[in-house]
C-alpha positions as CSV (number, residue, x, y, z in Angstrom):
1,M,106.2,38.3,117.3
2,M,106.8,41.7,115.6
3,A,106.0,41.4,112.1
4,T,107.2,44.2,108.9
5,E,103.5,45.9,108.6
6,P,104.1,46.3,104.7
7,G,101.0,48.2,103.6
8,P,100.1,51.4,101.3
9,H,103.4,52.9,102.9
10,A,105.6,50.2,102.1
11,T,109.3,51.4,101.5
12,P,109.6,51.4,98.2
13,P,112.2,49.2,96.2
14,Q,115.3,49.3,97.0
15,A,117.2,49.9,93.7
16,E,115.0,52.7,93.3
17,E,116.9,54.3,95.5
18,Q,120.3,57.0,95.2
19,G,123.1,57.6,96.7
20,A,123.3,54.7,99.6
21,A,126.9,54.4,99.4
22,L,126.6,58.0,101.6
23,A,126.8,55.5,103.9
24,L,130.6,54.3,104.1
25,F,131.2,58.1,105.3
26,P,130.7,57.6,108.9
27,I,132.1,54.3,108.1
28,A,135.4,55.6,106.7
29,A,135.7,58.5,108.9
30,T,135.3,55.8,111.9
31,L,138.1,53.9,110.6
32,D,140.0,57.2,110.0
33,F,140.1,58.1,113.4
34,Y,142.1,55.3,114.8
35,A,144.8,56.2,112.8
36,L,145.3,60.0,114.3
37,P,147.6,60.9,116.9
38,A,146.3,60.7,119.9
39,S,146.1,64.0,120.8
40,L,144.4,65.0,117.6
41,Q,142.1,61.9,119.0
42,E,141.4,64.0,122.6
43,Q,140.0,66.2,120.9
44,T,136.4,66.2,121.6
45,L,135.3,68.1,118.1
46,V,136.8,64.8,116.3
47,Q,135.5,62.5,118.0
48,F,132.0,63.7,117.3
49,A,133.5,63.9,113.1
50,P,131.7,60.9,112.6
51,Q,128.8,61.5,113.3
52,I,128.8,64.6,111.8
53,V,129.4,63.0,109.0
54,A,126.9,60.9,109.1
55,Y,124.4,63.7,109.6
56,L,126.0,65.0,106.2
57,A,125.9,62.6,104.6
58,F,122.3,61.8,105.4
59,G,120.9,65.1,104.5
60,L,122.8,64.5,101.0
61,W,121.0,61.7,100.5
62,A,117.6,62.5,101.8
63,S,117.9,65.5,98.9
64,H,117.8,62.9,96.1
65,N,115.5,60.6,96.9
66,Q,111.9,60.8,98.3
67,A,109.5,58.8,100.6
68,I,112.9,59.7,103.3
69,P,110.6,58.3,106.1
70,A,109.3,55.1,105.1
71,R,112.9,53.8,103.7
72,I,114.2,54.7,106.9
73,G,111.0,52.7,109.1
74,L,109.5,55.8,110.3
75,R,106.1,55.5,109.1
76,L,102.7,57.0,111.3
77,G,101.4,52.9,110.9
78,G,104.9,51.6,113.2
79,L,104.2,54.0,116.0
80,R,101.9,51.2,118.1
81,A,104.2,48.6,117.6
82,G,107.0,50.5,118.3
83,L,106.0,51.9,121.5
84,R,105.1,48.3,122.7
85,W,107.9,46.5,121.4
86,G,110.4,48.8,121.9
87,V,109.3,49.4,125.3
88,L,109.4,45.3,126.1
89,T,113.0,45.2,124.6
90,G,114.0,48.1,126.1
91,L,113.5,46.7,129.9
92,L,115.2,43.9,128.7
93,L,118.0,45.0,127.8
94,G,118.3,47.5,130.5
95,G,118.0,45.1,133.4
96,F,120.4,43.0,131.3
97,N,122.8,45.4,130.7
98,T,123.1,47.1,133.8
99,L,123.3,43.4,135.3
100,I,126.4,43.6,133.5
101,M,127.7,46.3,134.9
102,L,127.0,46.5,138.8
103,R,128.2,42.1,138.7
104,V,129.8,40.7,136.0
105,V,132.2,43.9,135.1
106,P,133.7,44.9,138.7
107,C,134.3,40.6,138.8
108,L,136.2,40.8,136.5
109,G,138.7,43.5,137.2
110,Y,137.0,46.8,135.5
111,D,136.1,49.7,137.3
112,I,132.8,51.3,136.9
113,T,133.2,54.7,139.0
114,F,134.5,56.8,135.8
115,L,130.7,57.4,135.3
116,Q,130.5,59.6,137.9
117,A,132.3,61.8,136.0
118,T,131.0,61.0,132.6
119,P,128.7,64.1,130.9
120,H,125.4,62.1,131.3
121,A,126.4,61.8,134.7
122,Q,126.8,65.7,135.7
123,T,123.8,66.7,133.6
124,P,121.0,67.2,135.4
125,V,118.2,64.6,135.6
126,F,115.1,66.2,134.8
127,L,117.0,67.0,131.8
128,M,118.2,63.5,131.1
129,I,114.6,61.4,131.8
130,P,113.0,61.8,129.6
131,W,114.5,64.8,127.4
132,F,118.4,64.4,126.9
133,I,118.0,60.7,126.5
134,C,114.6,60.7,124.4
135,G,116.7,62.9,121.9
136,I,119.9,60.9,121.7
137,A,117.8,57.6,121.3
138,L,116.6,59.3,118.1
139,F,119.2,60.8,117.3
140,V,121.2,57.2,117.0
141,E,119.2,55.2,115.9
142,V,118.2,57.8,112.7
143,N,121.8,58.0,112.0
144,F,123.0,54.0,113.2
145,R,120.0,52.2,112.0
146,G,118.2,53.9,109.9
147,F,120.8,55.9,108.1
148,I,123.8,53.5,108.0
149,L,122.3,50.5,108.4
150,G,119.3,51.0,106.1
151,R,121.8,52.3,103.4
152,L,123.7,49.5,103.5
153,L,121.3,47.0,103.5
154,A,120.3,48.6,100.2
155,W,123.9,49.5,98.7
156,G,125.0,45.9,99.0
157,R,121.3,44.3,97.4
158,Q,122.5,46.9,94.3
159,L,125.8,45.8,94.3
160,L,125.7,41.6,94.9
161,G,121.8,41.4,93.4
162,P,119.2,39.4,93.9
163,R,121.7,35.9,93.7
164,L,123.4,37.4,97.3
165,S,121.0,39.7,98.8
166,P,120.5,37.3,101.3
167,L,124.0,37.9,102.6
168,V,123.3,41.4,102.5
169,G,121.9,41.9,106.2
170,P,124.2,40.4,108.2
171,I,126.7,42.0,107.4
172,A,125.2,45.2,107.4
173,V,124.0,44.8,110.9
174,G,127.1,43.6,111.8
175,I,129.0,46.3,109.9
176,S,126.7,48.8,112.0
177,A,126.5,47.4,114.7
178,I,130.6,47.4,114.8
179,T,131.1,51.0,114.3
180,F,128.4,52.2,116.8
181,A,130.2,50.1,119.5
182,F,133.7,51.5,117.9
183,D,131.7,55.2,117.6
184,P,135.0,57.6,118.8
185,F,133.0,60.3,121.6
186,M,131.0,56.2,122.8
187,V,134.4,54.8,123.2
188,N,136.0,57.8,124.6
189,T,132.9,58.4,127.4
190,F,132.6,54.7,128.4
191,Q,136.5,53.3,128.4
192,H,135.8,49.8,128.6
193,L,132.1,49.5,128.9
194,H,131.7,50.7,124.9
195,W,131.6,46.6,124.5
196,I,127.9,46.4,125.5
197,A,127.1,48.9,122.3
198,L,128.5,45.8,120.2
199,W,125.2,43.6,121.3
200,D,123.1,46.1,121.3
201,G,124.0,47.6,117.8
202,L,123.7,44.0,117.1
203,I,120.4,43.1,118.5
204,W,118.4,46.7,117.4
205,G,120.2,45.9,114.3
206,I,118.3,42.8,113.8
207,I,115.5,44.0,115.3
208,W,114.8,46.8,112.0
209,L,115.6,44.3,109.7
210,Q,113.5,42.4,111.2
211,T,110.8,44.9,111.3
212,K,112.0,47.9,109.1
213,N,109.9,49.9,111.9
214,L,112.8,52.6,113.8
215,Y,110.2,53.5,116.4
216,V,110.7,50.2,118.4
217,T,115.0,50.9,118.4
218,I,114.9,54.6,119.6
219,V,111.8,53.3,121.9
220,A,114.1,50.2,123.4
221,H,117.5,52.5,122.8
222,A,115.6,55.4,125.4
223,V,114.2,52.7,127.6
224,E,117.4,50.5,128.5
225,V,119.2,54.4,128.9
226,M,117.0,55.3,131.3
227,V,116.9,52.6,133.0
228,M,120.8,52.0,133.3
229,Y,121.4,55.5,134.5
230,C,118.6,55.2,136.8
231,A,120.2,52.8,138.4
232,L,123.5,53.2,138.3
233,R,122.9,56.8,139.3
234,A,121.2,55.6,142.5
235,I,123.8,53.4,143.3
236,L,126.6,55.0,142.3
237,M,125.9,58.8,143.1
238,P,123.3,58.0,146.0
């Protein structure tokens, strides 16, 4: 079982954290995107706006707090466990999601051949594996799990207090997973398949909540995408 590794480098008490509510900005930006006219939603820069807002909010939050790596779950002591559990989780999710896309989705009458035209499919394999996929996994996990989920957790506990704090974790995981699955670029690129990101986000969120180890979710994310990328590319682009 994966376990938190508190030790001497444990995350500082959440009550000491400043600006945790900044995580609400990328969530609001995601909601605002869907209120825009369709012509604006098609613009690539507009699709990336919530992520840009997230990284700006992350930078502002980081400038007002200490021990940032520990707060988002990147303690050096967690690297070995992160690799071990991340690879296992990534292989399981990658295999499961590949099966869903190749077997279940077509049986429901949905097309998956559009994946041939996505930026991921058009990028050379030697760039996607491992460089782009690992880079994307790193930035996405720092954003959605380390920052948004972690800060929602801290802010919720500050707001609701000790008595209601057990409710904060499940709510924060749910909100962060929905925000991840409905990221505008995700929806625009993967269309009806973006729903797969919902259970990915829930699983990665639960893992982060239980372990506070972001290495696990980064590695799991990267391995899962590599598995799906290789399988789908072999079948759709022989």
